[in-house]
C-alpha positions as CSV (number, residue, x, y, z in Angstrom):
1,X,88.3,42.2,-140.1
2,X,85.9,43.8,-142.5
3,X,84.0,40.6,-142.8
4,X,83.6,40.3,-139.0
5,X,82.5,44.0,-138.8
6,X,79.9,43.3,-141.5
7,X,78.7,40.0,-139.9
8,X,78.0,41.7,-136.6
9,X,76.3,44.7,-138.2
10,X,78.7,47.5,-137.5
11,X,79.4,48.4,-141.1
12,X,75.9,49.8,-141.9
13,X,74.5,53.0,-140.5
14,X,71.1,54.0,-141.7
15,X,69.0,56.9,-140.6
16,X,67.0,54.8,-138.1
17,X,66.4,57.8,-135.9
18,X,63.8,59.0,-138.5
19,X,61.9,55.7,-138.6
20,X,58.4,55.8,-136.9
21,X,58.8,52.3,-135.3
22,X,62.2,53.4,-133.8
23,X,60.6,56.7,-132.5
24,X,57.8,54.6,-131.0
25,X,60.3,52.4,-129.3
26,X,61.9,55.5,-127.8
27,X,58.5,56.7,-126.6
28,X,57.9,53.2,-125.1
29,X,61.0,53.8,-122.9
30,X,59.4,57.1,-121.6
31,X,56.1,55.3,-121.0
32,X,57.9,52.6,-119.0
33,X,59.6,55.2,-116.9
34,X,56.2,56.7,-116.1
35,X,54.9,53.3,-115.0
36,X,58.0,52.7,-113.0
37,X,57.4,55.9,-111.1
38,X,54.0,54.5,-110.1
39,X,55.2,51.2,-108.7
40,X,58.5,52.0,-107.1
41,X,59.9,55.1,-105.3
42,X,62.4,56.8,-107.6
43,X,65.8,57.9,-106.3
44,X,67.1,60.0,-109.2
45,X,70.8,60.3,-109.6
46,X,72.7,63.4,-108.5
47,X,73.9,65.4,-111.5
48,X,77.6,64.7,-110.6
49,X,77.0,61.0,-111.0
50,X,76.0,61.4,-114.7
51,X,79.7,61.4,-115.8
52,X,80.8,58.9,-113.1
53,X,82.5,55.7,-114.1
54,X,79.7,53.4,-112.9
55,X,77.0,55.3,-114.8
56,X,79.1,55.4,-118.0
57,X,79.8,51.7,-117.6
58,X,76.1,50.9,-117.3
59,X,74.9,53.3,-120.0
60,X,77.7,53.2,-122.6
61,X,80.1,50.3,-122.2
62,X,77.6,47.6,-121.1
63,X,75.1,48.2,-123.9
64,X,77.9,48.2,-126.6
65,X,79.3,44.9,-125.2
66,X,75.9,43.2,-124.8
67,X,74.7,44.2,-128.2
68,X,77.9,43.1,-130.0
69,X,77.7,39.8,-128.2
70,X,74.0,39.0,-128.3
71,X,72.6,40.8,-131.3
72,X,75.9,41.0,-133.3
73,X,77.4,37.6,-132.9
74,X,74.6,35.3,-131.7
75,X,71.6,36.7,-133.5
76,X,73.7,37.4,-136.6
77,X,74.9,33.8,-136.6
78,X,71.6,32.2,-135.7
79,X,69.8,34.3,-138.3
80,X,71.5,32.2,-141.0
81,X,69.8,29.0,-139.6
82,X,66.5,28.1,-141.3
83,X,64.6,28.3,-138.0
84,X,66.4,31.5,-137.1
85,X,64.9,33.2,-140.2
86,X,61.3,32.2,-139.4
87,X,59.3,35.2,-138.3
88,X,56.2,35.6,-136.1
89,X,54.8,39.1,-136.0
90,X,58.2,40.5,-137.1
91,X,60.1,38.6,-134.4
92,X,62.6,36.1,-135.9
93,X,63.5,32.8,-134.3
94,X,67.0,34.1,-133.9
95,X,65.7,37.1,-132.1
96,X,63.5,35.1,-129.7
97,X,66.3,32.7,-128.9
98,X,68.8,35.5,-128.2
99,X,66.3,37.3,-126.1
100,X,65.7,34.2,-124.0
101,X,69.4,33.8,-123.5
102,X,69.8,37.6,-122.8
103,X,67.1,37.3,-120.1
104,X,68.6,34.2,-118.5
105,X,72.0,36.0,-118.3
106,X,70.3,38.9,-116.4
107,X,69.3,36.5,-113.5
108,X,72.9,36.8,-112.2
109,X,72.7,40.5,-111.7
110,X,69.0,41.3,-111.2
111,X,66.1,40.2,-109.0
112,X,63.9,37.6,-110.8
113,X,61.1,40.0,-111.8
114,X,63.6,42.6,-113.3
115,X,65.5,39.8,-115.1
116,X,62.3,38.6,-116.7
117,X,61.4,42.2,-117.6
118,X,64.4,42.6,-119.9
119,X,62.9,40.0,-122.3
120,X,60.7,42.6,-124.0
121,X,63.3,45.3,-124.6
122,X,65.6,42.5,-125.8
123,X,63.0,41.6,-128.4
124,X,62.9,45.3,-129.5
125,X,66.7,45.4,-129.8
126,X,66.6,42.3,-131.9
127,X,63.8,43.5,-134.0
128,X,65.8,46.6,-135.0
129,X,68.9,44.5,-135.6
130,X,66.8,42.5,-138.1
131,X,65.0,45.5,-139.5
132,X,68.2,47.4,-140.4
133,X,70.9,44.7,-140.6
134,X,72.8,47.0,-138.3
135,X,73.6,47.1,-134.6
136,X,73.6,50.8,-134.2
137,X,69.8,51.2,-133.6
138,X,70.0,48.4,-131.0
139,X,73.0,49.9,-129.3
140,X,71.4,53.4,-129.2
141,X,68.1,52.1,-127.9
142,X,69.8,50.0,-125.2
143,X,71.9,53.0,-124.1
144,X,68.7,55.1,-124.0
145,X,66.8,52.6,-121.9
146,X,69.7,52.0,-119.5
147,X,70.3,55.7,-119.2
148,X,66.7,56.5,-118.3
149,X,66.4,53.6,-115.9
150,X,69.6,54.3,-114.0
151,X,69.0,58.0,-114.0
152,X,65.6,57.6,-112.3
153,X,66.4,54.7,-110.0
154,X,70.0,55.5,-109.1
155,X,73.1,53.5,-109.4
156,X,73.4,50.0,-107.9
157,X,75.1,50.0,-104.5
Protein backbone atom coordinates (compact mmCIF):
# COMPACT_ATOMS: atom_id res chain seq x y z
CA UNK A 1 0.00 0.00 0.00
CA UNK A 2 2.87 2.39 0.79
CA UNK A 3 4.34 1.80 -2.65
CA UNK A 4 1.02 2.68 -4.30
CA UNK A 5 0.65 5.83 -2.19
CA UNK A 6 4.18 6.82 -3.19
CA UNK A 7 3.63 6.09 -6.89
CA UNK A 8 0.52 8.27 -7.11
CA UNK A 9 2.18 11.10 -5.21
CA UNK A 10 0.24 11.11 -1.96
CA UNK A 11 3.19 10.53 0.37
CA UNK A 12 4.93 13.86 -0.20
CA UNK A 13 3.65 17.17 1.09
CA UNK A 14 5.87 20.15 0.34
CA UNK A 15 5.09 23.80 1.13
CA UNK A 16 3.86 24.42 -2.42
CA UNK A 17 1.62 27.22 -1.17
CA UNK A 18 4.75 29.42 -0.76
CA UNK A 19 6.06 28.85 -4.29
CA UNK A 20 5.69 31.84 -6.68
CA UNK A 21 4.60 29.70 -9.68
CA UNK A 22 1.87 28.13 -7.55
CA UNK A 23 0.72 31.55 -6.32
CA UNK A 24 0.69 32.73 -9.93
CA UNK A 25 -1.53 29.76 -10.85
CA UNK A 26 -3.94 30.77 -8.07
CA UNK A 27 -3.98 34.31 -9.47
CA UNK A 28 -4.66 32.93 -12.95
CA UNK A 29 -7.87 31.43 -11.57
CA UNK A 30 -9.00 34.83 -10.36
CA UNK A 31 -8.09 36.38 -13.70
CA UNK A 32 -10.13 33.70 -15.51
CA UNK A 33 -13.13 34.41 -13.30
CA UNK A 34 -12.90 38.11 -14.17
CA UNK A 35 -12.83 37.23 -17.87
CA UNK A 36 -15.73 34.85 -17.39
CA UNK A 37 -17.79 37.67 -15.91
CA UNK A 38 -17.24 39.65 -19.12
CA UNK A 39 -18.46 36.95 -21.51
CA UNK A 40 -21.25 35.23 -19.63
CA UNK A 41 -23.84 36.36 -17.13
CA UNK A 42 -22.92 35.08 -13.69
CA UNK A 43 -25.45 33.42 -11.42
CA UNK A 44 -23.61 33.19 -8.09
CA UNK A 45 -24.64 30.45 -5.72
CA UNK A 46 -26.81 31.14 -2.73
CA UNK A 47 -24.79 30.88 0.52
CA UNK A 48 -26.82 27.84 1.65
CA UNK A 49 -25.59 25.92 -1.42
CA UNK A 50 -21.93 26.14 -0.40
CA UNK A 51 -22.26 23.16 1.93
CA UNK A 52 -24.71 21.30 -0.27
CA UNK A 53 -23.91 17.80 -1.49
CA UNK A 54 -23.68 18.80 -5.18
CA UNK A 55 -21.24 21.64 -4.46
CA UNK A 56 -19.07 19.50 -2.19
CA UNK A 57 -19.10 16.74 -4.80
CA UNK A 58 -17.94 19.11 -7.56
CA UNK A 59 -15.41 20.98 -5.44
CA UNK A 60 -13.99 18.31 -3.11
CA UNK A 61 -14.74 14.75 -4.22
CA UNK A 62 -14.45 15.16 -7.99
CA UNK A 63 -11.05 16.95 -7.94
CA UNK A 64 -9.63 14.29 -5.58
CA UNK A 65 -10.92 11.47 -7.76
CA UNK A 66 -9.81 13.05 -11.05
CA UNK A 67 -6.36 13.99 -9.75
CA UNK A 68 -5.71 10.53 -8.32
CA UNK A 69 -6.80 8.91 -11.59
CA UNK A 70 -5.28 11.29 -14.13
CA UNK A 71 -2.24 12.87 -12.46
CA UNK A 72 -1.63 10.11 -9.91
CA UNK A 73 -2.02 6.86 -11.84
CA UNK A 74 -1.80 7.85 -15.50
CA UNK A 75 0.72 10.68 -15.41
CA UNK A 76 2.75 8.88 -12.77
CA UNK A 77 2.88 5.73 -14.90
CA UNK A 78 3.51 7.47 -18.23
CA UNK A 79 6.24 9.62 -16.66
CA UNK A 80 8.37 6.46 -16.47
CA UNK A 81 8.23 6.07 -20.26
CA UNK A 82 11.10 7.75 -22.17
CA UNK A 83 8.66 9.91 -24.18
CA UNK A 84 6.75 10.75 -21.03
CA UNK A 85 9.86 12.29 -19.51
CA UNK A 86 10.56 14.59 -22.45
CA UNK A 87 9.79 18.17 -21.61
CA UNK A 88 8.85 21.17 -23.75
CA UNK A 89 8.72 24.46 -21.83
CA UNK A 90 8.26 22.55 -18.58
CA UNK A 91 5.40 20.38 -19.90
CA UNK A 92 6.30 16.70 -19.99
CA UNK A 93 5.01 14.28 -22.58
CA UNK A 94 3.14 12.44 -19.83
CA UNK A 95 1.45 15.68 -18.76
CA UNK A 96 0.45 16.56 -22.34
CA UNK A 97 -0.98 13.09 -22.98
CA UNK A 98 -2.90 13.03 -19.69
CA UNK A 99 -4.23 16.55 -20.34
CA UNK A 100 -5.46 15.49 -23.76
CA UNK A 101 -7.24 12.48 -22.23
CA UNK A 102 -8.60 14.66 -19.39
CA UNK A 103 -10.04 17.06 -21.98
CA UNK A 104 -11.60 14.27 -24.04
CA UNK A 105 -13.29 12.87 -20.92
CA UNK A 106 -14.89 16.27 -20.24
CA UNK A 107 -16.79 16.14 -23.56
CA UNK A 108 -19.29 13.79 -21.89
CA UNK A 109 -20.33 16.37 -19.31
CA UNK A 110 -19.52 19.77 -20.85
CA UNK A 111 -20.37 21.73 -23.99
CA UNK A 112 -17.52 21.45 -26.52
CA UNK A 113 -15.97 24.88 -25.84
CA UNK A 114 -15.91 24.27 -22.08
CA UNK A 115 -14.52 20.77 -22.56
CA UNK A 116 -11.66 22.14 -24.66
CA UNK A 117 -11.04 24.89 -22.10
CA UNK A 118 -10.11 22.37 -19.39
CA UNK A 119 -6.96 21.49 -21.35
CA UNK A 120 -4.99 24.47 -20.03
CA UNK A 121 -5.83 24.04 -16.33
CA UNK A 122 -5.04 20.35 -16.80
CA UNK A 123 -1.56 21.25 -18.05
CA UNK A 124 -1.10 23.37 -14.91
CA UNK A 125 -2.25 20.53 -12.66
CA UNK A 126 0.20 18.20 -14.40
CA UNK A 127 3.01 20.75 -14.23
CA UNK A 128 2.67 20.96 -10.46
CA UNK A 129 2.48 17.16 -10.21
CA UNK A 130 5.80 16.98 -12.03
CA UNK A 131 7.33 19.93 -10.17
CA UNK A 132 6.70 18.56 -6.68
CA UNK A 133 6.33 14.81 -7.24
CA UNK A 134 3.15 15.22 -5.22
CA UNK A 135 -0.56 15.30 -5.98
CA UNK A 136 -1.44 17.77 -3.25
CA UNK A 137 -0.71 20.94 -5.24
CA UNK A 138 -2.77 19.62 -8.17
CA UNK A 139 -5.65 18.62 -5.93
CA UNK A 140 -5.68 21.97 -4.13
CA UNK A 141 -5.52 23.95 -7.38
CA UNK A 142 -8.25 21.81 -8.97
CA UNK A 143 -10.50 22.32 -5.94
CA UNK A 144 -9.81 26.07 -6.00
CA UNK A 145 -10.61 26.36 -9.72
CA UNK A 146 -13.78 24.28 -9.45
CA UNK A 147 -14.88 26.13 -6.32
CA UNK A 148 -14.54 29.55 -7.90
CA UNK A 149 -16.15 28.47 -11.16
CA UNK A 150 -19.21 26.85 -9.60
CA UNK A 151 -19.55 29.57 -6.97
CA UNK A 152 -19.80 32.17 -9.74
CA UNK A 153 -21.83 30.24 -12.30
CA UNK A 154 -24.07 28.21 -10.03
CA UNK A 155 -24.54 24.49 -9.81
CA UNK A 156 -25.55 22.48 -12.88
CA UNK A 157 -29.27 21.81 -13.12
